[in-house]
Each structure stands twice: as C-alpha cells, then as structure tokens.
C-alpha positions as CSV (number, residue, x, y, z in Angstrom):
1,M,-107.3,64.3,49.0
2,M,-104.2,62.1,49.0
3,Q,-105.6,60.1,52.0
4,S,-108.8,59.4,50.1
5,L,-106.8,58.1,47.1
6,G,-104.9,55.8,49.4
7,Q,-108.1,54.5,51.0
8,E,-109.7,54.0,47.6
9,A,-106.6,52.0,46.5
10,L,-106.7,49.9,49.6
11,I,-110.4,49.1,49.2
12,S,-109.8,48.2,45.5
13,M,-107.0,45.9,46.3
14,I,-109.0,44.1,49.1
15,S,-112.0,43.9,46.9
16,H,-110.0,42.4,44.0
17,L,-108.4,39.8,46.3
18,I,-111.7,38.8,47.9
19,F,-113.5,38.3,44.6
20,I,-110.5,36.4,43.2
21,I,-110.6,34.1,46.2
22,I,-114.4,33.6,45.8
23,T,-114.0,32.9,42.1
24,W,-111.1,30.4,42.8
25,R,-113.3,28.6,45.3
26,I,-116.2,28.4,42.8
27,L,-114.0,27.2,39.9
28,Q,-112.5,24.5,42.1
29,G,-116.0,22.8,42.1
30,I,-115.9,22.4,38.3
31,N,-114.6,19.1,36.9
32,L,-112.2,20.0,34.2
33,E,-110.7,16.5,33.9
34,P,-112.5,15.6,30.6
35,L,-111.2,18.8,29.0
36,I,-107.5,18.3,29.9
37,K,-105.2,16.4,27.7
38,K,-103.0,13.8,29.5
39,G,-99.7,15.4,30.5
40,R,-101.1,18.9,30.3
41,V,-102.1,19.3,33.9
42,M,-99.7,22.2,34.6
43,E,-101.0,24.2,31.6
44,A,-104.6,23.5,32.7
45,N,-103.9,24.8,36.2
46,I,-102.3,28.0,34.8
47,L,-105.3,28.5,32.6
48,L,-107.5,28.1,35.6
49,I,-105.5,30.7,37.5
50,F,-105.8,33.2,34.5
51,I,-109.6,32.6,34.3
52,T,-109.9,33.1,38.0
53,I,-108.1,36.4,37.9
54,A,-110.0,37.6,34.8
55,I,-113.4,36.8,36.3
56,G,-112.6,37.9,39.9
57,T,-111.2,41.3,38.8
58,T,-114.1,41.9,36.4
59,V,-116.7,41.2,39.2
60,S,-114.7,43.3,41.6
61,R,-114.5,46.2,39.1
62,F,-118.3,46.0,38.6
63,F,-118.8,46.0,42.4
64,L,-116.5,49.0,42.9
65,D,-118.1,50.9,40.0
66,F,-121.6,50.2,41.3
67,L,-120.5,51.4,44.8
68,Q,-119.0,54.6,43.3
69,W,-122.1,55.2,41.1
70,S,-124.4,54.8,44.1
71,Q,-122.3,57.4,46.0
72,Q,-122.6,59.8,43.1
73,L,-126.4,59.6,42.9
74,I,-126.7,62.4,45.5
75,F,-125.4,64.9,42.9
76,L,-128.4,64.1,40.7
77,F,-130.8,66.0,43.0
C-alpha cells in the first residue's frame, strides 16, 4: 500500500515536471514583446513562469486523472 503511494507520487512529480517543461518550450515561441512595458522585463518573465506552471500542472493533472479513470474502468463490468 505505502509503496504504491510512493510510486504514484513519483509518477505525479515526473508528469508535472515534463508537462511544465513542454509548456515552457511552447510559450518560448510566443512573442510577448508588444505586451511588455519598457523596464518591466523581469515582471514579464515571472508572469511567464507562473503561466507555465499553471498550464503545465493543469495539463498534467488532466493526464493523470485520465490515466486513473482508464484504470478504474475495469470495475464497471
């Protein structure tokens, strides 16, 4: 029981990191220069980091939930 909880935690951490990295790579391709005020580059970068974490963890949570739901389908029949 405890080992499966540890495995689930490890899978969740790895999934979150992978999707955060993927999201970061995607958001790097967006040109935010027209939206940034001069002298506010640091704030824009911090906002980009927060947006990356929010999107990456949301997508990861969906992926993990979908995986769990697909494993629970066997209990339907």
